[in-house]
C-alpha positions in Angstrom: -16.7 -19.2 -3.3 -16.2 -17.1 -0.3 -19.0 -15.2 1.4 -18.9 -11.9 3.2 -18.1 -12.4 6.9 -16.8 -16.0 6.4 -13.2 -15.0 5.6 -10.7 -15.1 8.5 -8.6 -12.0 7.9 -5.0 -12.0 9.1 -2.7 -9.1 10.0 0.7 -8.8 8.3 3.6 -6.5 9.1 5.9 -5.3 6.3 9.1 -3.3 6.8 9.6 -1.0 3.8 13.2 -0.2 4.4 15.1 -0.2 1.1 12.2 -1.7 -0.8 11.3 -0.5 -4.4 8.0 1.3 -4.3 6.4 -0.5 -7.3 7.3 -4.0 -6.4 6.2 -3.5 -2.8 3.0 -1.8 -3.8 2.0 -4.6 -6.2 2.7 -7.3 -3.6 0.6 -5.4 -1.0 -2.2 -4.9 -3.5 -2.4 -8.7 -4.0 -2.7 -9.3 -0.3 -5.3 -6.6 0.1 -7.4 -8.0 -2.7 -7.1 -11.6 -1.4 -5.6 -13.0 -4.5 -3.0 -14.9 -2.4 -5.8 -17.2 -1.1 -7.3 -20.2 -2.9 -10.8 -18.9 -2.0 -10.3 -15.6 -3.8 -13.7 -14.2 -5.0 -13.7 -11.0 -7.0 -16.9 -9.5 -5.5 -16.0 -10.3 -1.9 -13.3 -8.7 0.2 -11.2 -11.7 1.0 -8.0 -9.7 1.7 -5.9 -9.3 4.8 -4.7 -6.3 6.8 -1.3 -5.0 6.0 0.7 -2.7 8.4 3.7 -1.0 6.7 6.4 0.7 8.7 9.5 2.7 7.7 7.7 4.2 4.7 10.2 7.1 4.6 12.9 4.6 3.6 11.3 3.4 0.4 13.4 3.6 -2.8 12.6 4.6 -6.4 14.8 3.4 -9.2 16.5 5.7 -11.6 15.9 9.5 -11.4 12.3 9.2 -10.2 12.9 11.2 -7.0 13.4 14.3 -9.3 11.4 13.4 -12.4 8.2 11.8 -11.0 5.5 14.3 -10.5 2.4 14.0 -8.4 -0.5 16.3 -9.5 -3.8 17.0 -8.0 -6.7 19.4 -8.5 -7.7 21.8 -5.7 -10.9 23.3 -7.1 -9.1 26.4 -8.2 -7.8 27.0 -11.7 -4.7 25.0 -12.5 -3.1 21.9 -11.0 -0.9 21.5 -8.0 2.2 19.6 -8.6 5.2 18.3 -6.6 8.1 15.9 -7.2 8.5 12.6 -5.4 11.4 14.0 -3.4 9.2 16.8 -2.1 6.5 14.4 -1.2 8.9 12.2 0.7 9.8 15.2 2.9 6.2 16.2 3.5 4.1 13.0 3.5 6.2 9.9 3.1 3.4 7.5 3.8 1.3 8.9 0.9 3.9 7.7 -1.7 3.2 4.1 -0.9 -0.5 4.3 -0.2 -1.1 6.1 -3.5 0.9 3.5 -5.4 -1.2 0.7 -3.8 -4.5 2.6 -4.4 -3.8 2.8 -8.1 -3.1 -1.0 -8.3 -6.5 -1.9 -6.7 -9.7 -2.4 -8.8 -11.6 0.8 -9.5 -14.8 0.1 -7.7 -16.5 0.5 -4.3 -14.8 -2.6 -2.9 -11.4 -1.0 -3.4 -12.2 1.6 -0.7 -12.8 -1.2 1.8 -9.5 -2.9 0.7 -7.6 0.3 1.0 -8.9 0.9 4.5 -7.1 -2.3 5.6 -3.7 -0.8 4.6 -2.0 1.0 7.5 1.2 2.9 6.5 3.5 4.6 9.0 6.6 6.7 8.3 8.5 5.5 11.3 9.2 2.1 12.9 6.4 2.3 15.4 2.7 1.4 14.8 -0.3 1.2 17.2 -1.4 -2.3 16.0 0.5 -4.4 18.4 -2.7 -5.9 19.9 -3.5 -7.5 16.5 -0.2 -9.4 16.6 0.8 -8.8 12.9 3.0 -11.6 11.5 6.1 -10.4 9.7 6.0 -10.8 5.9 8.7 -10.2 3.4 7.2 -8.4 0.4 8.7 -6.4 -2.5 11.7 -8.6 -2.9 12.9 -9.5 -6.4 11.6 -13.0 -7.2 14.0 -15.3 -8.9 
């Protein structure tokens, strides 16, 4: 069983160009939780860092760009709501980060896991010093 501080955390770089949101988010969640390691321990953060670029080029299947709604509560009466297409124009990195957040466990450890996810709309990212290794995620497995 792994202990806190003993895990060597790696950095991965994922290009989200033409990747389906759900498949990519589930693969990223597995890496953030550390389930890809043989030393996975549920109560210890054994996951790696993930840098995602080109988040504005992700793909939804079907008519989800028009039919999928994101809702949130502002504190005032009623809910705010926008479609996935509107959110892509306003905050493209939030589409992927929210999908990953909902696939992580619902506990305090999940906030630490989510802090290791870095999502950027364009092809550039400021984590060159960490030397993230490229990883192909979100592909259909055969």
